[in-house]
LOPA-526222 format. One record per residue: residue number from 1; residue in three letters; x, y, z of N, C-alpha, C in turn. Coordinates in nm, 2 decimals, padded with zeros to 4 digits. Each point is the difference from the previous one (the first is absolute). Layout:
NUM, ALA, X, Y, Z, X, Y, Z, X, Y, Z
...
***
This chain:
1, MET, 00.08, -00.12, 00.00, -00.08, 00.12, 00.00, 00.09, 00.13, 00.00
2, SER, 00.10, -00.01, 00.08, 00.09, 00.12, 00.01, 00.07, 00.02, -00.14
3, LEU, 00.04, -00.11, -00.06, 00.06, 00.01, -00.13, -00.10, 00.06, -00.11
4, PHE, -00.12, -00.04, 00.01, -00.10, 00.06, -00.08, -00.02, 00.15, 00.02
5, CYS, 00.00, 00.04, 00.12, -00.01, 00.14, 00.03, 00.13, 00.08, -00.05
6, LEU, 00.11, -00.06, 00.01, 00.13, 00.06, -00.05, -00.01, 00.01, -00.15
7, ILE, -00.05, -00.10, -00.07, -00.02, 00.01, -00.15, -00.09, 00.11, -00.04
8, ILE, -00.12, 00.01, 00.07, -00.09, 00.11, -00.03, 00.06, 00.13, 00.03
9, TYR, 00.07, 00.02, 00.11, 00.06, 00.13, 00.03, 00.10, 00.04, -00.10
10, GLU, 00.09, -00.09, -00.04, 00.10, 00.03, -00.10, -00.06, 00.02, -00.14
11, ASN, -00.11, -00.07, -00.03, -00.06, 00.02, -00.13, -00.07, 00.14, -00.01
12, CYS, -00.05, 00.04, 00.12, -00.05, 00.14, 00.00, 00.10, 00.11, -00.02
13, LEU, 00.12, -00.03, 00.04, 00.11, 00.09, -00.02, 00.05, 00.00, -00.14
14, GLY, -00.02, -00.11, -00.07, 00.03, 00.00, -00.14, 00.13, -00.07, -00.04
15, ASP, 00.08, -00.04, 00.10, 00.12, -00.07, -00.04, 00.00, -00.14, 00.06
16, ILE, -00.03, -00.10, -00.08, -00.01, -00.14, 00.05, 00.14, -00.06, 00.02
17, ASN, 00.10, 00.06, -00.06, 00.13, -00.06, 00.01, 00.06, 00.01, 00.14
18, ILE, -00.06, 00.08, 00.08, 00.05, 00.01, 00.14, -00.03, -00.12, 00.08
19, ILE, -00.11, -00.07, -00.03, -00.04, -00.12, 00.08, 00.05, -00.12, -00.07
20, ALA, 00.05, 00.00, -00.12, 00.04, -00.12, -00.07, 00.11, -00.08, 00.08
21, PRO, 00.10, 00.06, 00.06, 00.09, -00.08, 00.08, -00.06, -00.07, 00.12
22, ILE, -00.09, 00.07, 00.06, -00.07, -00.06, 00.12, -00.08, -00.12, -00.04
23, ILE, -00.08, 00.01, -00.11, -00.08, -00.11, -00.04, 00.08, -00.11, -00.05
24, SER, 00.11, 00.03, -00.08, 00.09, -00.11, -00.04, 00.06, -00.07, 00.11
25, ASN, 00.04, 00.07, 00.11, 00.06, -00.06, 00.11, -00.10, -00.09, 00.07
26, PHE, -00.12, 00.04, 00.01, -00.10, -00.09, 00.07, -00.03, -00.12, -00.09
27, PHE, 00.00, 00.01, -00.13, -00.01, -00.12, -00.08, 00.12, -00.09, 00.01
28, LEU, 00.12, 00.06, 00.00, 00.12, -00.09, 00.02, 00.00, -00.06, 00.14
29, ALA, -00.04, 00.07, 00.10, -00.01, -00.06, 00.13, -00.09, -00.12, 00.01
30, SER, -00.12, 00.02, -00.07, -00.09, -00.12, 00.00, 00.06, -00.12, -00.08
31, TYR, 00.06, 00.03, -00.11, 00.07, -00.11, -00.07, 00.11, -00.06, 00.08
32, GLY, 00.08, 00.08, 00.07, 00.10, -00.05, 00.09, -00.05, -00.08, 00.11
33, LEU, -00.11, 00.04, 00.07, -00.05, -00.07, 00.11, -00.06, -00.13, -00.05
34, LEU, -00.06, 00.00, -00.12, -00.06, -00.13, -00.06, 00.11, -00.10, -00.03
35, ASN, 00.11, 00.05, -00.05, 00.12, -00.09, -00.03, 00.05, -00.05, 00.13
36, TYR, 00.02, 00.08, 00.10, 00.05, -00.04, 00.13, -00.10, -00.10, 00.06
37, ALA, -00.13, 00.02, -00.01, -00.09, -00.10, 00.06, 00.01, -00.13, -00.07
38, CYS, 00.02, 00.00, -00.13, 00.02, -00.13, -00.07, 00.13, -00.07, 00.04
39, PHE, 00.10, 00.08, 00.02, 00.13, -00.06, 00.05, -00.02, -00.06, 00.14
40, ASP, -00.06, 00.08, 00.09, -00.02, -00.04, 00.14, -00.08, -00.13, 00.01
41, ALA, -00.11, 00.00, -00.08, -00.09, -00.12, 00.01, 00.07, -00.12, -00.06
42, SER, 00.08, 00.02, -00.10, 00.08, -00.11, -00.06, 00.11, -00.05, 00.09
43, TYR, 00.07, 00.09, 00.07, 00.11, -00.03, 00.09, -00.05, -00.07, 00.12
44, ALA, -00.12, 00.03, 00.05, -00.06, -00.06, 00.12, -00.06, -00.13, -00.04
45, ALA, -00.01, -00.04, -00.13, -00.06, -00.12, -00.04, -00.14, -00.02, 00.05
46, SER, -00.07, 00.11, -00.02, -00.14, 00.01, 00.04, -00.09, -00.10, -00.09
47, PRO, -00.07, -00.09, 00.06, -00.08, -00.09, -00.09, -00.11, 00.07, -00.08
48, GLY, -00.04, 00.12, 00.04, -00.11, 00.07, -00.07, 00.06, 00.08, -00.12
49, PHE, 00.13, 00.01, -00.01, 00.06, 00.07, -00.11, 00.05, -00.10, -00.11
50, ARG, -00.08, 00.00, -00.11, 00.04, -00.09, -00.11, -00.01, 00.08, -00.13
51, PRO, 00.12, 00.06, -00.03, -00.01, 00.09, -00.12, -00.02, -00.09, -00.13
52, GLY, -00.08, 00.05, -00.09, -00.03, -00.07, -00.12, 00.09, 00.03, -00.11
53, PHE, 00.09, 00.10, 00.01, 00.09, 00.04, -00.10, 00.11, -00.10, -00.01
54, LYS, 00.02, -00.06, -00.12, 00.10, -00.11, -00.02, 00.14, 00.04, 00.04
55, TYR, 00.04, 00.12, -00.03, 00.14, 00.04, 00.02, 00.02, 00.08, 00.13
56, PHE, -00.09, -00.02, 00.10, 00.01, 00.08, 00.13, 00.13, -00.04, 00.07
57, ASN, 00.06, 00.10, 00.05, 00.12, -00.02, 00.09, 00.00, 00.11, 00.11
58, LYS, 00.01, -00.05, 00.12, -00.01, 00.09, 00.12, 00.11, 00.10, 00.00
59, TRP, 00.12, -00.03, -00.05, 00.10, 00.10, 00.00, -00.02, 00.11, -00.10
60, LEU, -00.07, -00.03, -00.11, -00.04, 00.10, -00.10, -00.10, 00.10, 00.07
61, SER, -00.09, -00.06, 00.08, -00.09, 00.09, 00.07, 00.07, 00.09, 00.10
62, LEU, 00.10, -00.05, 00.07, 00.08, 00.08, 00.09, 00.07, 00.11, -00.08
63, GLY, 00.06, -00.04, -00.11, 00.07, 00.10, -00.08, -00.09, 00.10, -00.06
64, GLY, -00.12, -00.04, -00.04, -00.10, 00.10, -00.05, -00.04, 00.10, 00.11
65, ALA, -00.01, -00.05, 00.12, -00.04, 00.09, 00.11, 00.11, 00.10, 00.03
66, MET, 00.13, -00.05, 00.00, 00.11, 00.10, 00.02, 00.02, 00.09, -00.12
67, LEU, -00.03, -00.04, -00.12, 00.01, 00.08, -00.11, -00.11, 00.11, 00.00
68, CYS, -00.12, -00.03, 00.05, -00.10, 00.10, 00.01, 00.04, 00.11, 00.10
69, ILE, 00.05, -00.04, 00.11, 00.05, 00.10, 00.10, 00.11, 00.08, -00.06
70, ALA, 00.09, -00.06, -00.07, 00.11, 00.08, -00.06, -00.05, 00.10, -00.10
71, VAL, -00.09, -00.04, -00.09, -00.06, 00.09, -00.10, -00.07, 00.11, 00.07
72, MET, -00.07, -00.03, 00.11, -00.07, 00.11, 00.08, 00.10, 00.11, 00.04
73, PHE, 00.11, -00.04, 00.05, 00.10, 00.10, 00.05, 00.07, 00.06, -00.12
74, ILE, 00.02, -00.07, -00.11, 00.06, 00.06, -00.11, -00.09, 00.11, -00.06
75, MET, -00.13, -00.03, -00.01, -00.09, 00.10, -00.05, -00.01, 00.13, 00.08
76, SER, -00.02, -00.02, 00.13, -00.02, 00.12, 00.09, 00.02, -00.05, 00.14
77, TRP, 00.11, 00.04, 00.06, 00.02, -00.05, 00.14, -00.09, 00.06, 00.10
78, TRP, -00.05, 00.12, -00.02, -00.09, 00.06, 00.10, -00.14, -00.06, 00.00
79, THR, -00.05, -00.03, -00.12, -00.13, -00.07, -00.01, 00.01, -00.14, 00.04
80, SER, 00.12, -00.06, -00.01, 00.02, -00.14, 00.04, -00.01, 00.00, 00.16
81, LEU, 00.06, 00.10, 00.06, -00.01, 00.00, 00.15, -00.14, 00.03, 00.04
82, ILE, -00.07, 00.08, -00.07, -00.15, 00.03, 00.04, -00.08, -00.13, -00.02
83, THR, 00.03, -00.07, -00.11, -00.07, -00.13, -00.02, 00.03, -00.10, 00.11
84, LEU, 00.13, -00.02, 00.03, 00.04, -00.09, 00.11, -00.06, 00.03, 00.13
85, VAL, 00.00, 00.13, 00.04, -00.06, 00.05, 00.12, -00.15, -00.03, 00.01
86, PHE, -00.07, 00.02, -00.12, -00.14, -00.03, 00.00, -00.03, -00.15, 00.02
87, ILE, 00.08, -00.08, -00.07, -00.01, -00.15, 00.02, 00.03, -00.04, 00.14
88, ALA, 00.10, 00.06, 00.06, 00.03, -00.04, 00.14, -00.11, 00.05, 00.09
89, CYS, -00.06, 00.11, -00.02, -00.11, 00.05, 00.08, -00.12, -00.09, -00.01
90, LEU, -00.03, -00.04, -00.13, -00.11, -00.09, -00.02, 00.02, -00.14, 00.06
91, TYR, 00.13, -00.05, 00.00, 00.03, -00.12, 00.07, -00.02, 00.01, 00.15
92, MET, 00.05, 00.11, 00.06, -00.01, 00.01, 00.14, -00.15, 00.02, 00.04
93, TYR, -00.07, 00.07, -00.08, -00.15, 00.01, 00.03, -00.06, -00.14, 00.00
94, LEU, 00.03, -00.08, -00.10, -00.06, -00.13, 00.00, 00.05, -00.09, 00.11
95, TYR, 00.13, 00.01, 00.03, 00.06, -00.08, 00.11, -00.06, 00.03, 00.14
96, TYR, -00.02, 00.13, 00.03, -00.06, 00.04, 00.13, -00.15, -00.02, 00.00
97, ARG, -00.07, 00.02, -00.11, -00.14, -00.02, -00.01, -00.04, -00.14, 00.02
98, GLN, 00.08, -00.09, -00.06, -00.03, -00.15, 00.00, -00.14, -00.03, -00.04
99, PRO, -00.03, 00.02, -00.12, -00.14, -00.04, -00.04, -00.03, -00.15, 00.01
100, ALA, -00.12, -00.03, 00.03, -00.04, -00.14, 00.03, -00.02, -00.08, -00.13
101, VAL, 00.10, 00.00, -00.08, 00.00, -00.09, -00.12, 00.12, -00.08, 00.00
102, ASN, -00.01, -00.12, -00.07, 00.12, -00.08, -00.01, 00.04, 00.00, -00.15
103, TRP, 00.11, 00.07, -00.03, 00.04, 00.01, -00.14, 00.09, -00.11, -00.04
104, GLY, 00.03, -00.09, 00.09, 00.09, -00.11, -00.04, 00.14, 00.06, -00.01
105, SER, 00.05, 00.06, 00.10, 00.13, 00.07, 00.00, 00.11, -00.10, -00.02
106, SER, 00.10, 00.05, -00.08, 00.12, -00.09, -00.01, 00.08, -00.01, 00.12
107, VAL, -00.02, 00.09, 00.10, 00.06, -00.02, 00.13, -00.03, -00.13, 00.07
108, GLN, -00.12, -00.05, -00.02, -00.04, -00.13, 00.05, 00.07, -00.11, -00.07
109, ALA, 00.02, 00.01, -00.13, 00.08, -00.10, -00.07, 00.14, 00.00, 00.04
110, HIS, 00.06, 00.12, 00.03, 00.14, 00.01, 00.05, 00.01, -00.06, 00.14
111, SER, -00.10, 00.03, 00.08, 00.01, -00.06, 00.14, -00.01, -00.15, 00.00
112, TYR, -00.09, -00.05, -00.08, -00.01, -00.15, -00.01, 00.12, -00.06, -00.06
113, LYS, 00.06, 00.06, -00.10, 00.12, -00.05, -00.06, 00.12, 00.00, 00.10
114, SER, 00.01, 00.11, 00.08, 00.11, 00.01, 00.10, -00.02, -00.10, 00.11
115, ALA, -00.12, -00.02, 00.04, -00.03, -00.10, 00.11, 00.03, -00.14, -00.05
116, LEU, -00.04, -00.03, -00.13, 00.03, -00.13, -00.05, 00.15, -00.02, -00.02
117, ASP, 00.07, 00.10, -00.05, 00.15, -00.02, -00.01, 00.06, -00.02, 00.13
118, ALA, -00.04, 00.08, 00.10, 00.06, -00.02, 00.14, -00.03, -00.13, 00.05
119, THR, -00.12, -00.05, -00.02, -00.04, -00.14, 00.05, 00.08, -00.10, -00.07
120, LEU, 00.02, 00.01, -00.13, 00.08, -00.10, -00.07, 00.15, 00.01, 00.04
121, ALA, 00.05, 00.12, 00.04, 00.13, 00.01, 00.04, 00.02, -00.06, 00.14
122, LEU, -00.10, 00.01, 00.08, 00.00, -00.07, 00.14, 00.00, -00.15, -00.01
123, SER, -00.06, -00.05, -00.10, -00.01, -00.15, -00.01, 00.13, -00.06, -00.03
124, SER, 00.09, 00.08, -00.06, 00.13, -00.06, -00.04, 00.11, 00.03, 00.10
125, THR, -00.04, 00.07, 00.11, 00.10, 00.04, 00.11, -00.01, -00.10, 00.11
126, ALA, 00.11, -00.05, 00.05, 00.00, -00.09, 00.11, -00.03, 00.07, 00.13
127, GLU, -00.09, -00.06, 00.08, -00.04, 00.06, 00.13, 00.11, 00.00, 00.10
128, HIS, 00.00, 00.10, 00.08, 00.10, 00.02, 00.11, -00.07, 00.02, 00.13
129, VAL, 00.05, -00.04, 00.11, -00.06, 00.01, 00.13, -00.03, 00.15, 00.03
130, LYS, 00.09, 00.09, -00.03, -00.01, 00.14, 00.03, -00.12, 00.06, -00.08
131, ASN, -00.03, -00.05, -00.11, -00.11, 00.06, -00.09, -00.13, -00.08, 00.01
132, TYR, -00.01, -00.09, 00.09, -00.12, -00.09, 00.01, -00.13, 00.09, 00.03
133, ARG, -00.10, -00.03, -00.07, -00.13, 00.06, 00.03, -00.11, -00.10, -00.02
134, PRO, -00.08, -00.02, 00.09, -00.10, -00.11, -00.02, -00.11, 00.04, -00.10
135, GLN, -00.03, -00.10, -00.08, -00.10, 00.02, -00.11, -00.12, -00.09, 00.04
136, ILE, -00.11, 00.05, 00.03, -00.11, -00.08, 00.06, -00.11, 00.00, -00.10
137, LEU, -00.05, -00.13, -00.02, -00.12, -00.02, -00.08, -00.10, -00.04, 00.11
138, LEU, -00.10, 00.09, 00.03, -00.09, -00.02, 00.11, -00.13, -00.05, -00.06
139, LEU, -00.04, -00.12, 00.03, -00.13, -00.06, -00.05, -00.10, 00.05, 00.11
140, SER, -00.05, 00.12, -00.01, -00.08, 00.06, 00.10, -00.15, -00.02, -00.02
141, GLY, -00.04, -00.05, -00.11, -00.14, -00.01, -00.03, -00.04, 00.15, -00.03
142, ASN, -00.13, 00.03, 00.03, -00.04, 00.14, -00.03, 00.07, 00.09, 00.10
143, PRO, 00.08, 00.10, -00.06, 00.08, 00.08, 00.09, -00.08, 00.09, 00.10
144, ILE, -00.12, 00.03, -00.04, -00.09, 00.08, 00.09, -00.03, -00.07, 00.12
145, THR, -00.02, -00.13, 00.00, -00.04, -00.08, 00.12, 00.11, -00.03, 00.09
146, ARG, 00.13, 00.02, -00.04, 00.11, -00.04, 00.09, 00.11, 00.11, 00.00
147, PRO, -00.04, 00.12, 00.05, 00.10, 00.11, 00.00, 00.11, -00.02, 00.10
148, SER, -00.02, -00.07, 00.11, 00.11, -00.02, 00.09, 00.11, -00.09, -00.06
149, LEU, -00.04, -00.10, -00.08, 00.10, -00.08, -00.06, 00.09, 00.08, -00.10
150, ILE, -00.07, 00.08, -00.07, 00.07, 00.09, -00.10, 00.09, 00.10, 00.07
151, ASP, -00.05, 00.06, 00.11, 00.08, 00.09, 00.08, 00.13, -00.07, 00.06
152, PHE, -00.02, -00.13, 00.04, 00.11, -00.07, 00.05, 00.11, -00.03, -00.11
153, ALA, -00.05, -00.03, -00.11, 00.10, -00.03, -00.12, 00.06, 00.14, -00.04
154, ALA, -00.07, 00.11, 00.01, 00.06, 00.13, -00.03, 00.10, 00.03, 00.10
155, HIS, -00.02, -00.03, 00.13, 00.11, 00.02, 00.10, 00.12, -00.08, -00.02
156, VAL, -00.02, -00.12, -00.05, 00.12, -00.09, -00.03, 00.08, 00.06, -00.12
157, THR, -00.07, 00.04, -00.10, 00.08, 00.06, -00.11, 00.04, 00.14, 00.02
158, LYS, -00.06, 00.07, 00.09, 00.04, 00.14, 00.04, 00.00, 00.09, -00.12
159, ASP, -00.09, -00.02, -00.09, -00.02, 00.08, -00.13, 00.13, 00.01, -00.08
160, ASN, 00.09, -00.10, 00.02, 00.13, 00.00, -00.08, 00.01, -00.13, -00.08
161, SER, -00.10, -00.08, 00.00, 00.00, -00.13, -00.07, -00.12, -00.02, -00.07
162, LEU, -00.01, -00.11, -00.08, -00.11, -00.03, -00.08, -00.10, -00.07, 00.08
163, LEU, -00.13, 00.04, 00.00, -00.11, -00.06, 00.07, -00.11, -00.01, -00.10
164, LEU, -00.04, -00.13, -00.03, -00.11, -00.02, -00.09, -00.11, -00.07, 00.07
165, CYS, -00.12, 00.06, 00.00, -00.12, -00.06, 00.06, -00.07, -00.07, -00.11
166, ALA, -00.03, -00.13, 00.02, -00.07, -00.08, -00.10, -00.14, -00.04, 00.06
167, PHE, -00.09, -00.01, -00.09, -00.14, -00.04, 00.03, -00.03, -00.10, -00.11
168, ILE, -00.01, -00.13, 00.04, -00.03, -00.10, -00.10, -00.15, -00.02, 00.00
169, MET, -00.05, 00.00, -00.12, -00.15, -00.02, -00.02, -00.02, -00.13, -00.06
170, ALA, -00.07, -00.09, 00.07, -00.03, -00.13, -00.05, -00.12, 00.00, -00.09
171, VAL, 00.03, -00.02, -00.13, -00.11, -00.01, -00.10, 00.03, -00.12, -00.09
172, SER, -00.10, -00.08, -00.02, 00.03, -00.11, -00.09, 00.00, 00.04, -00.14
173, LEU, 00.09, -00.06, -00.08, 00.02, 00.03, -00.14, -00.13, -00.02, -00.08
174, LEU, -00.08, -00.10, 00.03, -00.12, -00.03, -00.08, -00.10, 00.11, 00.03
175, ALA, -00.02, 00.04, 00.13, -00.09, 00.10, 00.03, 00.04, 00.14, -00.06
176, SER, 00.13, 00.02, -00.01, 00.05, 00.13, -00.05, -00.03, 00.00, -00.15
177, LEU, 00.02, -00.11, -00.07, -00.03, -00.01, -00.15, -00.15, 00.01, -00.03
178, CYS, -00.08, -00.06, 00.08, -00.14, 00.00, -00.02, -00.06, 00.14, 00.02
179, ASN, 00.05, 00.07, 00.10, -00.05, 00.14, 00.03, 00.06, 00.10, -00.09
180, GLY, 00.10, -00.03, -00.07, 00.07, 00.10, -00.09, 00.09, 00.10, 00.08
181, SER, 00.03, -00.04, 00.12, 00.08, 00.09, 00.09, 00.14, -00.01, -00.04
182, ASP, 00.08, 00.11, 00.02, 00.14, 00.01, -00.03, 00.08, -00.03, 00.12
183, ARG, -00.05, -00.04, 00.11, 00.08, -00.02, 00.12, 00.08, -00.12, -00.02
***
């Protein structure tokens, strides 16, 4: 909306060339962010990101993002700074506002990948007495009905170890297939 008002204001003055670098920088910023988003989703190995382009390469996307930023500063460094400050303000607004939508952020994919890599690295490391931490699989039944058992297990792990609460549901396979249930 503010860009639209800027265009109308400059159009009334009669010289549209004044706003051309600003508009060009906003377009280059959007292309750069799109390229970086493609690189980030590909680098995180997000299962929802499946590019259909036959010759897609994540490193070309990163190069395209860096090239867009470089061209922004080559065209006009002061409008590039204005554009980057505007994007940073927009990001901070969305970060602090925290709208109640799930956009499938690539941060979740990075967190999952980091946790998986760390877990796989732990499996190949020999355990030592100094680094021992109990890992408890607690067959607690319904966790709501046995809070004291879960509290006891939490005290044993002291919030520094793995505690898994399991609730086994006994359902016959034949009854599950007849009812069409996915349990």
